[in-house]
C-alpha positions as CSV (number, residue, x, y, z in Angstrom):
1,X,-0.1,-3.2,-9.7
2,X,2.9,-5.4,-9.1
3,X,2.9,-9.1,-8.1
4,X,6.1,-10.5,-6.9
5,X,6.7,-14.2,-6.2
6,X,9.8,-14.8,-4.1
7,X,10.8,-17.8,-2.0
8,X,7.3,-19.4,-2.5
9,X,5.5,-16.3,-1.2
10,X,3.5,-13.8,-3.3
11,X,3.5,-10.1,-2.6
12,X,0.7,-8.0,-4.2
13,X,1.5,-4.3,-4.4
14,X,-0.2,-1.2,-5.6
15,X,2.4,1.2,-6.8
16,X,1.4,4.8,-7.0
17,X,2.4,7.4,-9.6
18,X,6.1,8.3,-9.3
19,X,7.4,11.9,-9.6
20,X,11.0,10.9,-10.3
21,X,13.0,7.9,-11.5
22,X,13.7,5.2,-9.1
23,X,15.1,1.7,-8.8
24,X,13.0,-1.4,-8.1
25,X,15.1,-3.9,-6.2
26,X,14.1,-7.5,-5.8
27,X,16.3,-10.5,-5.5
28,X,17.5,-12.3,-8.6
29,X,15.1,-15.3,-8.2
30,X,12.0,-13.1,-7.9
31,X,9.3,-13.5,-10.5
32,X,7.6,-10.1,-11.2
33,X,4.4,-9.4,-13.0
34,X,4.0,-5.6,-13.4
35,X,0.6,-4.3,-14.7
36,X,1.0,-0.7,-15.9
37,X,-2.3,1.1,-16.4
38,X,-2.8,3.7,-19.1
39,X,-2.8,7.3,-17.8
40,X,-6.2,8.2,-16.6
41,X,-6.9,4.7,-15.3
42,X,-7.2,4.5,-11.5
43,X,-8.9,2.7,-8.5
44,X,-11.4,5.1,-6.9
45,X,-11.2,3.4,-3.6
46,X,-7.5,4.0,-3.4
47,X,-7.0,7.7,-4.0
48,X,-3.9,8.4,-6.2
49,X,-2.9,11.3,-4.0
50,X,-2.4,8.9,-1.1
51,X,-0.3,6.6,-3.3
52,X,2.0,9.2,-4.8
53,X,5.6,7.8,-4.7
54,X,4.4,4.9,-2.6
55,X,4.2,1.1,-2.8
56,X,1.2,-0.3,-0.8
57,X,1.2,-4.0,0.1
58,X,-2.3,-5.5,-0.3
59,X,-3.3,-7.8,2.5
60,X,-3.3,-11.6,1.8
61,X,-6.6,-13.5,1.8
62,X,-5.2,-17.1,1.4
63,X,-2.1,-18.6,-0.2
64,X,-3.1,-17.7,-3.7
65,X,-5.3,-14.7,-3.2
66,X,-5.3,-11.1,-1.7
67,X,-7.9,-8.6,-0.6
68,X,-8.9,-5.7,-2.8
69,X,-12.0,-3.5,-2.3
70,X,-13.6,-6.0,0.1
71,X,-13.2,-9.0,-2.1
72,X,-10.7,-11.8,-2.4
73,X,-8.9,-11.9,-5.7
74,X,-6.7,-14.7,-7.2
75,X,-3.2,-13.7,-8.0
76,X,-2.9,-13.3,-11.8
77,X,-0.2,-14.8,-13.9
78,X,1.2,-14.1,-17.3
79,X,-1.5,-16.3,-19.0
80,X,-4.6,-14.7,-17.3
81,X,-3.5,-11.1,-16.6
82,X,-5.9,-9.7,-19.2
83,X,-8.8,-11.6,-17.7
84,X,-7.8,-10.3,-14.3
85,X,-7.8,-6.6,-15.6
86,X,-11.1,-7.2,-17.4
87,X,-12.6,-8.3,-14.1
88,X,-11.2,-5.3,-12.3
89,X,-13.0,-3.1,-14.8
90,X,-16.3,-5.1,-14.8
91,X,-16.5,-4.9,-11.0
92,X,-15.7,-1.1,-11.0
93,X,-12.4,-1.6,-9.1
94,X,-10.6,0.0,-12.0
95,X,-12.0,2.9,-13.9
96,X,-10.8,5.4,-16.6
97,X,-11.5,9.1,-16.5
98,X,-12.8,10.0,-20.0
99,X,-11.8,13.6,-19.6
100,X,-8.2,12.7,-18.9
101,X,-8.1,10.3,-21.8
102,X,-9.6,12.9,-24.2
103,X,-7.1,15.6,-23.1
104,X,-4.2,13.2,-23.4
105,X,-5.4,12.4,-26.9
106,X,-5.4,16.1,-27.8
107,X,-9.1,16.7,-27.6
108,X,-9.8,19.9,-25.6
109,X,-12.8,19.7,-23.2
110,X,-15.6,22.3,-22.9
111,X,-15.2,22.7,-19.1
112,X,-13.2,25.0,-16.8
113,X,-9.5,24.4,-16.8
114,X,-9.7,24.0,-13.0
115,X,-12.0,21.1,-13.4
116,X,-9.7,19.4,-15.9
117,X,-6.7,20.0,-13.5
118,X,-8.7,18.4,-10.7
119,X,-9.7,15.4,-12.8
120,X,-6.0,14.9,-13.8
121,X,-4.7,14.9,-10.3
122,X,-7.6,12.6,-9.1
123,X,-7.0,10.1,-11.9
124,X,-3.2,10.2,-12.3
125,X,-1.8,11.8,-9.1
126,X,0.1,14.1,-11.4
127,X,-0.5,17.4,-13.1
128,X,-0.6,17.8,-16.8
129,X,2.7,19.6,-16.6
130,X,4.4,16.7,-14.8
131,X,3.1,14.3,-17.5
132,X,4.3,16.6,-20.3
133,X,7.8,16.9,-18.7
134,X,8.0,13.1,-18.3
135,X,6.9,12.5,-21.9
136,X,9.4,15.0,-23.2
137,X,12.2,13.3,-21.2
138,X,11.1,9.9,-22.6
139,X,11.2,11.4,-26.2
140,X,14.7,12.8,-25.6
141,X,15.9,9.5,-24.1
142,X,14.6,7.5,-27.1
143,X,16.3,9.9,-29.5
144,X,19.6,9.5,-27.7
145,X,19.2,5.7,-27.7
146,X,18.7,5.9,-31.5
147,X,22.1,7.5,-31.8
148,X,21.1,11.2,-32.2
149,X,23.7,13.6,-30.8
150,X,23.0,15.3,-27.4
151,X,22.6,18.7,-29.1
152,X,20.1,17.3,-31.6
153,X,18.2,15.7,-28.7
154,X,18.1,19.1,-26.9
155,X,16.6,20.8,-30.0
156,X,14.3,17.9,-31.0
157,X,12.7,17.7,-27.5
158,X,12.6,21.5,-27.0
159,X,15.0,21.9,-24.1
160,X,16.8,25.2,-23.5
161,X,20.3,23.8,-23.4
162,X,22.2,20.7,-22.5
163,X,22.2,21.2,-18.7
164,X,18.4,21.5,-18.9
165,X,18.2,18.2,-20.8
166,X,20.6,16.6,-18.3
167,X,18.6,17.7,-15.3
168,X,15.4,16.5,-16.9
169,X,16.7,13.1,-17.8
170,X,18.2,12.5,-14.4
171,X,14.9,13.4,-12.7
172,X,12.5,11.5,-15.0
173,X,14.6,8.7,-16.5
174,X,17.3,8.3,-13.9
175,X,20.2,8.6,-16.3
176,X,22.3,11.4,-17.9
177,X,22.5,11.8,-21.7
178,X,26.0,10.3,-21.7
179,X,24.6,7.0,-20.1
180,X,21.9,6.7,-22.9
181,X,24.2,7.1,-25.9
């Protein structure tokens, strides 16, 4: 969820899972509160497959509130954002899929792989493979920012060669290895 205050107006947004790097563009004077949920956390009334690569503006209820799942919600700020998220969970607007959480934590599940795949897509909007590719690109980008050579980052992150690393970083991070060094 993203809350943007600009020119005295607030814009509540739900941002879906992104399958590639992108640029968020708001004016310099915009105040932005971005709430990033852990993988496997989702809003069942807003299917993630409908939000994939999308920003959805939530309707306003009054000057300091917006509509979400049939209720008016006050805009959170930096001081009360944790209370806001706790209320989302308490009122079942926000849930976490325990199967996705367990698999991401490395605990295999005793259920068909097709069921696990379905639960991943339902909860995250992405496949396990997309998530692994993104995490690998993040790992390589972090290594490059730490001063590791491009070739060492290729090896450390398990890429085939430098062009493979470059394509992956451009897609998932938005930068080439040379930009991260």
